[in-house]
TORMARDO-830042 format. One record per residue (C-alpha): residue number from 1; x, y, z; residue in three letters. Coordinates in steps of 0.001 Angstrom, whole numbers, plus 500000, padded with zeros to 6 digits. Layout:
// TORMARDO-830042
ROFI,NUM,X,Y,Z,ala
...
***
This chain:
// TORMARDO-830042
ROFI,1,499843,517053,515465,unk
ROFI,2,498631,515562,511699,unk
ROFI,3,500448,513088,509915,unk
ROFI,4,501000,513854,506183,unk
ROFI,5,502131,511449,503501,unk
ROFI,6,503137,512379,500140,unk
ROFI,7,503999,509481,497160,unk
ROFI,8,506709,509711,494608,unk
ROFI,9,504319,511520,492075,unk
ROFI,10,503561,514183,494605,unk
ROFI,11,507156,514942,494670,unk
ROFI,12,507989,513992,491479,unk
ROFI,13,509415,517370,490216,unk
ROFI,14,510818,520759,491657,unk
ROFI,15,507375,522386,490856,unk
ROFI,16,505348,519479,492514,unk
ROFI,17,508009,519730,495626,unk
ROFI,18,506938,523573,495571,unk
ROFI,19,503378,522730,495611,unk
ROFI,20,503620,520031,498161,unk
ROFI,21,505508,522889,500356,unk
ROFI,22,502382,525039,500084,unk
ROFI,23,500017,522351,501055,unk
ROFI,24,501780,521470,504334,unk
ROFI,25,502427,524972,505532,unk
ROFI,26,498635,526477,504802,unk
ROFI,27,497124,526188,507787,unk
ROFI,28,500290,527184,509948,unk
ROFI,29,499912,523790,512304,unk
ROFI,30,502853,521625,513284,unk
ROFI,31,502724,517943,511516,unk
ROFI,32,504964,515359,510512,unk
ROFI,33,505088,514989,506916,unk
ROFI,34,506354,511328,505411,unk
ROFI,35,508170,511676,501742,unk
ROFI,36,508564,508912,499135,unk
ROFI,37,511273,509354,496768,unk
ROFI,38,510810,511141,493631,unk
ROFI,39,508906,509305,490842,unk
ROFI,40,511241,507217,488933,unk
ROFI,41,514061,507267,491262,unk
ROFI,42,513500,504130,493045,unk
ROFI,43,513254,502286,489480,unk
ROFI,44,516717,503784,488873,unk
ROFI,45,518023,502602,492353,unk
ROFI,46,516484,498884,491194,unk
ROFI,47,518402,498872,488042,unk
ROFI,48,521514,499850,489768,unk
ROFI,49,521182,497284,492508,unk
ROFI,50,520538,494597,489370,unk
ROFI,51,523647,495601,487370,unk
ROFI,52,525385,495161,490702,unk
ROFI,53,523897,491801,490953,unk
ROFI,54,525232,490758,487560,unk
ROFI,55,528651,491894,488814,unk
ROFI,56,528232,494758,486020,unk
ROFI,57,529965,497720,488162,unk
ROFI,58,530527,499823,485061,unk
ROFI,59,526944,500042,484066,unk
ROFI,60,525990,500750,487599,unk
ROFI,61,528527,503233,487687,unk
ROFI,62,527212,504952,484293,unk
ROFI,63,523673,504738,485830,unk
ROFI,64,524416,506228,488812,unk
ROFI,65,526059,509307,487172,unk
ROFI,66,522984,509620,484914,unk
ROFI,67,520867,510167,488208,unk
ROFI,68,523251,512750,489480,unk
ROFI,69,523149,514659,486546,unk
ROFI,70,519111,514741,486589,unk
ROFI,71,519157,515390,490143,unk
ROFI,72,521310,518200,489576,unk
ROFI,73,519057,519916,487196,unk
ROFI,74,516803,519953,489825,unk
ROFI,75,518536,522150,491969,unk
ROFI,76,518354,525806,490080,unk
ROFI,77,514816,524915,489515,unk
ROFI,78,513942,524367,493338,unk
ROFI,79,516145,526946,494871,unk
ROFI,80,516456,530729,494793,unk
ROFI,81,519512,531317,496653,unk
ROFI,82,523379,530292,495456,unk
ROFI,83,523687,529560,499381,unk
ROFI,84,520816,526593,499220,unk
ROFI,85,521961,525445,495774,unk
ROFI,86,525573,525049,496711,unk
ROFI,87,524466,523163,499895,unk
ROFI,88,521794,520717,498398,unk
ROFI,89,524391,520312,495713,unk
ROFI,90,527106,518993,498269,unk
ROFI,91,524788,516907,499946,unk
ROFI,92,523400,515156,496725,unk
ROFI,93,526825,514980,495704,unk
ROFI,94,528188,512875,498867,unk
ROFI,95,524669,510717,498641,unk
ROFI,96,526065,509913,495184,unk
ROFI,97,529531,509209,496509,unk
ROFI,98,528047,506882,498996,unk
ROFI,99,525989,504966,496066,unk
ROFI,100,529721,504453,494162,unk
ROFI,101,531001,503261,497512,unk
ROFI,102,528611,500708,497397,unk
ROFI,103,529009,499456,494062,unk
ROFI,104,532774,498729,495288,unk
ROFI,105,531182,496258,498029,unk
ROFI,106,530205,492538,497558,unk
ROFI,107,526768,492531,496675,unk
ROFI,108,524199,491078,498715,unk
ROFI,109,520796,491865,499775,unk
ROFI,110,521975,494421,502831,unk
ROFI,111,523624,496507,499857,unk
ROFI,112,520655,496199,497808,unk
ROFI,113,518582,497931,500784,unk
ROFI,114,520852,500623,501713,unk
ROFI,115,520983,501631,497665,unk
ROFI,116,517250,501523,497701,unk
ROFI,117,516825,503583,500646,unk
ROFI,118,518980,506560,498970,unk
ROFI,119,515741,507894,497260,unk
ROFI,120,513719,508655,500096,unk
ROFI,121,516906,510362,501818,unk
ROFI,122,517365,512706,498969,unk
ROFI,123,513630,513731,498221,unk
ROFI,124,513318,514513,502028,unk
ROFI,125,516717,516628,501948,unk
ROFI,126,515550,518569,499304,unk
ROFI,127,512085,519697,500344,unk
ROFI,128,513623,520181,504115,unk
ROFI,129,516286,522562,502165,unk
ROFI,130,513294,524307,500574,unk
ROFI,131,511294,524825,503059,unk
ROFI,132,514398,526083,505455,unk
ROFI,133,514984,528693,502395,unk
ROFI,134,511238,529822,502484,unk
ROFI,135,512086,530587,506437,unk
ROFI,136,509738,527444,507653,unk
ROFI,137,511053,526282,510823,unk
ROFI,138,511902,522998,509168,unk
ROFI,139,513521,519888,510932,unk
ROFI,140,514413,516495,509264,unk
ROFI,141,513611,513244,511211,unk
ROFI,142,515607,510528,509933,unk
ROFI,143,513408,507480,509893,unk
ROFI,144,516750,505343,510582,unk
ROFI,145,516601,506928,513896,unk
ROFI,146,513650,505458,515062,unk
ROFI,147,511962,503142,512572,unk
ROFI,148,512961,499254,513323,unk
ROFI,149,511254,496142,512298,unk
ROFI,150,511503,493177,514531,unk
ROFI,151,512797,489830,513599,unk
ROFI,152,509460,488557,511979,unk
ROFI,153,509501,491684,509936,unk
ROFI,154,506858,493250,511800,unk
ROFI,155,507173,497096,513189,unk
ROFI,156,508555,497322,516615,unk
ROFI,157,505901,499716,517928,unk
ROFI,158,507327,500063,521104,unk
ROFI,159,510496,500946,520218,unk
ROFI,160,509189,503219,517541,unk
ROFI,161,506924,504852,519988,unk
ROFI,162,509833,505291,521965,unk
ROFI,163,512318,506457,519883,unk
ROFI,164,510170,508813,518062,unk
ROFI,165,508865,510355,521521,unk
ROFI,166,512755,511187,522375,unk
ROFI,167,513547,512780,518863,unk
ROFI,168,510197,515000,519243,unk
ROFI,169,510962,515915,522862,unk
ROFI,170,514959,516642,522099,unk
ROFI,171,513502,518674,519024,unk
ROFI,172,510945,520658,520087,unk
ROFI,173,509062,523890,518503,unk
ROFI,174,509390,523148,514708,unk
ROFI,175,506554,523884,512440,unk
ROFI,176,507226,520670,510153,unk
ROFI,177,509207,517564,510994,unk
ROFI,178,510164,515661,507503,unk
ROFI,179,510897,512077,507259,unk
ROFI,180,511157,509479,504970,unk
ROFI,181,508964,506443,504092,unk
ROFI,182,509476,502897,503504,unk
ROFI,183,513030,502706,504771,unk
ROFI,184,513891,501492,508491,unk
ROFI,185,516275,499189,510570,unk
ROFI,186,516045,495422,511007,unk
ROFI,187,516750,493655,514375,unk
ROFI,188,520174,493896,513826,unk
ROFI,189,520457,497408,513171,unk
ROFI,190,520944,497163,509387,unk
ROFI,191,519276,499438,506824,unk
ROFI,192,515931,497474,505757,unk
ROFI,193,512450,498494,504503,unk
ROFI,194,508474,497947,505720,unk
ROFI,195,507203,496365,502184,unk
ROFI,196,503971,495876,502578,unk
ROFI,197,502462,499339,502369,unk
ROFI,198,505872,501019,501982,unk
ROFI,199,505430,504767,503030,unk
ROFI,200,501670,504492,503632,unk
ROFI,201,502518,502163,506123,unk
ROFI,202,505400,504358,507441,unk
ROFI,203,502772,507239,507775,unk
ROFI,204,500451,505220,509881,unk
ROFI,205,502725,503509,512161,unk
ROFI,206,503847,507326,512847,unk
ROFI,207,500270,508541,513525,unk
ROFI,208,499996,505624,516263,unk
ROFI,209,503243,506260,517498,unk
ROFI,210,502598,509912,518354,unk
ROFI,211,498666,509669,518613,unk
ROFI,212,498353,511964,515710,unk
ROFI,213,494627,513831,515455,unk
ROFI,214,494666,512480,511942,unk
ROFI,215,496853,510605,509076,unk
ROFI,216,496521,511938,505835,unk
ROFI,217,497402,509988,502724,unk
ROFI,218,497919,512465,499453,unk
ROFI,219,498027,510404,496174,unk
ROFI,220,496960,511758,492459,unk
ROFI,221,493535,510667,492610,unk
ROFI,222,490416,511898,494534,unk
ROFI,223,490185,509468,497427,unk
ROFI,224,488717,505833,497304,unk
ROFI,225,486384,505487,494393,unk
ROFI,226,483469,503090,494483,unk
ROFI,227,484640,500984,491202,unk
ROFI,228,487782,500731,489500,unk
ROFI,229,487565,503850,486840,unk
ROFI,230,490163,502164,484575,unk
ROFI,231,487485,499628,483877,unk
ROFI,232,483934,501344,484457,unk
ROFI,233,482211,504265,483927,unk
ROFI,234,480441,506360,486080,unk
ROFI,235,482563,505858,489258,unk
ROFI,236,482623,508548,491969,unk
ROFI,237,484638,508729,495218,unk
ROFI,238,483503,507419,498561,unk
ROFI,239,483580,510373,501084,unk
ROFI,240,483507,507743,504288,unk
ROFI,241,484669,504187,504689,unk
ROFI,242,484759,502095,508287,unk
ROFI,243,487960,500438,508980,unk
ROFI,244,486728,497080,508187,unk
ROFI,245,485423,498331,504816,unk
ROFI,246,488801,499790,503637,unk
ROFI,247,490570,496743,504761,unk
ROFI,248,488160,494679,502755,unk
ROFI,249,488722,496695,499769,unk
ROFI,250,492362,497140,500184,unk
ROFI,251,492721,493374,500339,unk
ROFI,252,490709,492666,497221,unk
ROFI,253,492346,495289,494591,unk
ROFI,254,491616,498718,495608,unk
ROFI,255,495059,499996,494435,unk
ROFI,256,495033,503255,496208,unk
ROFI,257,495912,501541,499841,unk
ROFI,258,497671,498582,500706,unk
ROFI,259,495684,496071,503389,unk
ROFI,260,498516,496121,506021,unk
ROFI,261,498991,499760,505975,unk
ROFI,262,495686,500587,507490,unk
ROFI,263,495962,498614,510650,unk
ROFI,264,498222,500955,513239,unk
ROFI,265,495661,503533,512832,unk
ROFI,266,492820,501516,512890,unk
ROFI,267,494085,499986,516493,unk
ROFI,268,495066,503493,517623,unk
ROFI,269,491456,504707,516677,unk
ROFI,270,492965,507254,514516,unk
ROFI,271,491209,508790,511245,unk
ROFI,272,493113,508413,507805,unk
ROFI,273,491916,510662,505036,unk
ROFI,274,492712,510238,501642,unk
ROFI,275,493789,513215,499690,unk
ROFI,276,494563,514427,496413,unk
ROFI,277,497520,516674,495595,unk
ROFI,278,496219,517589,492452,unk
ROFI,279,493061,518757,493756,unk
ROFI,280,493581,519785,497302,unk
ROFI,281,490008,521304,497926,unk
ROFI,282,488349,517964,497086,unk
ROFI,283,487104,516583,500273,unk
ROFI,284,489051,512916,499472,unk
ROFI,285,487936,509961,501403,unk
ROFI,286,487751,509865,505221,unk
ROFI,287,488517,506216,506975,unk
ROFI,288,487230,505960,510460,unk
ROFI,289,485226,503864,513139,unk
ROFI,290,482150,504994,511954,unk
ROFI,291,479565,502906,510297,unk
ROFI,292,476712,504080,507886,unk
ROFI,293,474381,501758,508091,unk
ROFI,294,472389,499973,505381,unk
ROFI,295,474755,501150,502780,unk
ROFI,296,476947,499254,499789,unk
ROFI,297,480085,501585,499782,unk
ROFI,298,482411,500405,496618,unk
ROFI,299,483408,497353,494646,unk
ROFI,300,486680,495879,494117,unk
ROFI,301,488332,493256,491988,unk
ROFI,302,491365,491008,492610,unk
ROFI,303,492958,489521,489506,unk
ROFI,304,494947,486663,488876,unk
ROFI,305,493307,484198,490821,unk
ROFI,306,493621,480496,490843,unk
ROFI,307,490450,478357,491892,unk
ROFI,308,491018,474663,493299,unk
ROFI,309,488125,472282,493566,unk
ROFI,310,488627,469171,495647,unk
ROFI,311,485851,466411,495340,unk
ROFI,312,486017,463398,497444,unk
ROFI,313,482966,461042,498777,unk
ROFI,314,484973,460286,501648,unk
ROFI,315,484810,463787,502739,unk
ROFI,316,480596,463094,503534,unk
ROFI,317,480051,462956,507067,unk
ROFI,318,483876,462708,507427,unk
ROFI,319,485471,464758,510303,unk
ROFI,320,488811,465961,509539,unk
ROFI,321,488682,466249,505793,unk
ROFI,322,488581,470307,505986,unk
ROFI,323,491772,470064,508342,unk
ROFI,324,493741,467799,505929,unk
ROFI,325,493088,470319,503283,unk
ROFI,326,494337,473320,505038,unk
ROFI,327,497236,471779,506390,unk
ROFI,328,498365,471327,502716,unk
ROFI,329,497954,475129,501880,unk
ROFI,330,499933,475668,505327,unk
ROFI,331,502532,473457,504456,unk
ROFI,332,503157,475283,501594,unk
ROFI,333,502621,478708,502699,unk
ROFI,334,499950,479552,500769,unk
ROFI,335,496760,481675,501830,unk
ROFI,336,493349,481208,500484,unk
ROFI,337,491055,484155,499715,unk
ROFI,338,487825,482350,499183,unk
ROFI,339,486296,479071,500300,unk
ROFI,340,482957,477342,499778,unk
ROFI,341,481879,473566,500619,unk
ROFI,342,479348,471090,499906,unk
ROFI,343,478607,467722,501299,unk
ROFI,344,481472,466064,499180,unk
ROFI,345,483564,468705,498088,unk
ROFI,346,485450,472019,498965,unk
ROFI,347,486566,475043,496553,unk
ROFI,348,489204,477604,497374,unk
ROFI,349,490937,480346,495632,unk
ROFI,350,494870,481275,495826,unk
ROFI,351,496727,484252,494392,unk
ROFI,352,500365,482781,494814,unk
ROFI,353,500872,480028,492526,unk
ROFI,354,504612,479675,492904,unk
ROFI,355,503645,476164,494793,unk
ROFI,356,500679,475229,493104,unk
ROFI,357,501848,472082,491416,unk
ROFI,358,503267,470747,494761,unk
ROFI,359,499839,471534,496483,unk
ROFI,360,497893,469918,493787,unk
ROFI,361,499831,466967,493780,unk
ROFI,362,499175,466675,497605,unk
ROFI,363,495423,467324,496987,unk
ROFI,364,495177,464412,494558,unk
ROFI,365,495940,462075,497451,unk
ROFI,366,492747,463055,498915,unk
ROFI,367,490485,463920,496099,unk
ROFI,368,489728,464662,492613,unk
ROFI,369,491299,467949,492051,unk
ROFI,370,489828,470741,489400,unk
ROFI,371,491993,473727,488969,unk
ROFI,372,490804,476594,487189,unk
ROFI,373,493131,479826,486227,unk
ROFI,374,492811,483421,484899,unk
ROFI,375,489997,484025,487100,unk
ROFI,376,488815,487106,489427,unk
ROFI,377,487586,488168,492782,unk
ROFI,378,485112,490650,492660,unk
ROFI,379,483910,491766,495870,unk
ROFI,380,480843,493923,496996,unk
ROFI,381,481921,495878,500346,unk
ROFI,382,479516,497797,502834,unk
ROFI,383,476981,497580,505594,unk
ROFI,384,475842,493863,504889,unk
ROFI,385,474498,492768,508396,unk
ROFI,386,472031,490437,508788,unk
ROFI,387,469497,492732,509581,unk
ROFI,388,470156,494785,505975,unk
ROFI,389,468071,492400,504015,unk
ROFI,390,468253,492263,500465,unk
ROFI,391,471658,493789,499239,unk
ROFI,392,473313,490118,498469,unk
ROFI,393,469966,489415,496570,unk
ROFI,394,470746,492894,494255,unk
ROFI,395,474030,492077,494185,unk
ROFI,396,473495,488581,492538,unk
ROFI,397,470852,489551,490446,unk
ROFI,398,473196,492288,488827,unk
ROFI,399,475610,489751,487740,unk
ROFI,400,472423,487418,486379,unk
ROFI,401,474143,487570,483148,unk
ROFI,402,477787,486941,484591,unk
ROFI,403,478777,483210,484518,unk
ROFI,404,479573,483006,488429,unk
ROFI,405,482553,480139,489637,unk
ROFI,406,482075,480713,493227,unk
ROFI,407,480132,483036,495616,unk
ROFI,408,481271,483829,499101,unk
ROFI,409,478745,485108,501564,unk
ROFI,410,478754,485279,505455,unk
ROFI,411,482483,485180,506511,unk
ROFI,412,482293,488749,507246,unk
ROFI,413,479579,491602,507528,unk
ROFI,414,480909,493742,505099,unk
ROFI,415,481725,491714,502016,unk
ROFI,416,479997,489420,499489,unk
ROFI,417,482962,487990,496917,unk
ROFI,418,482316,486647,493406,unk
ROFI,419,484478,484926,491635,unk
ROFI,420,484167,485127,487643,unk
ROFI,421,486399,484465,484594,unk
ROFI,422,489216,487266,483908,unk
ROFI,423,487072,487693,480419,unk
ROFI,424,484027,488424,482202,unk
ROFI,425,485498,490843,484913,unk
ROFI,426,484838,494308,482925,unk
ROFI,427,481326,493366,482003,unk
ROFI,428,480823,492106,486008,unk
ROFI,429,482099,495433,487385,unk
ROFI,430,479962,497689,485126,unk
ROFI,431,476916,495684,485771,unk
ROFI,432,477277,496383,489396,unk
ROFI,433,477974,499555,489025,unk
ROFI,434,475292,500183,487158,unk
ROFI,435,472875,498219,489670,unk
ROFI,436,474696,499712,493098,unk
ROFI,437,475258,502933,492269,unk
ROFI,438,474490,504301,488755,unk
ROFI,439,470803,503705,489226,unk
ROFI,440,470594,505717,492383,unk
ROFI,441,471528,508895,490265,unk
***
């Protein structure tokens, strides 16, 4: 069994739904398919919820009707038989009726999450009906029947594994099982969502739960590139990544993956393949436990970073100084990305600044504080183990013309990070691309 996930762009039009259906049935093997909402739908649902939050039920109703008319227009484009057109139209009308009923409730977070869940419910029903019309044995596997988070908002893996296994055993013999990404139930049984990683997270959780041969995440680009093609010329797809390398790249800015979503597959040892729906023949990127020795794989950048430097003569030979610094960040629930230290100072970076003023106020009680905003972390990822000498020198030398605020190396075998000003980001990325990858050509 394989698990495929398709994002909103991949199922964004009736034509794209047809293309996705061809992809998932091409080799004739059973699969579990995770689908996002049609592109643009979630934005409309967010708008509806926002109107209700503002107690403007009339505008919410108008937006619902506009969305319903849009979906009605998709029906004759997707289905060839009157029977399936009528069946799907009735199904979608009932979903939009549910949306109107939700507008009558007192608005709260629970209502909002129910509204946001409707996009995935619509897309999965539409594709299920299309496959049935094409003669494919297809079963709709409702995510709300097995996907659950615990009191900490984390996937309840035992519950998920037990319940999806029961559903599959109860409904055997289908070629394709389709389910919704992103949505789940919480510990109280209410509709909720997975937040971090969304539908990608759903796919890897399911893959781990059913011990899939492989999880494939289909997007609109050819795998993970060795740099950001929006800023850099000459980027190419990376064909293989170790789980550790992919986690570093995802955390430090590679947009194709959320850093959380890879973890279930990593723990279960299940390969994850990144594929391109616009070019299905392209090999994409495979993420697994293999390590390509002595190789730099990619560069990524994380924007909107703030650097905080704390200097204090009391730090010299004083135990407990760093614990005081870290306890302040912990108190205000603010995580640290990078850290460097000297005899009398420590510099850290953060990406969430909602509690910055309070943090600085506390830090000033133990030292002199300097804050630099509009910074960017650039990380170089690959096999950087100590026996592979020279890579850190090559990367640093590539940035000889770029002012560096911090360098972090040694905390990981797979990453060396540089802190630069946002205005120097593009030059830094291109310099690393030219030195690490383009010169090899």
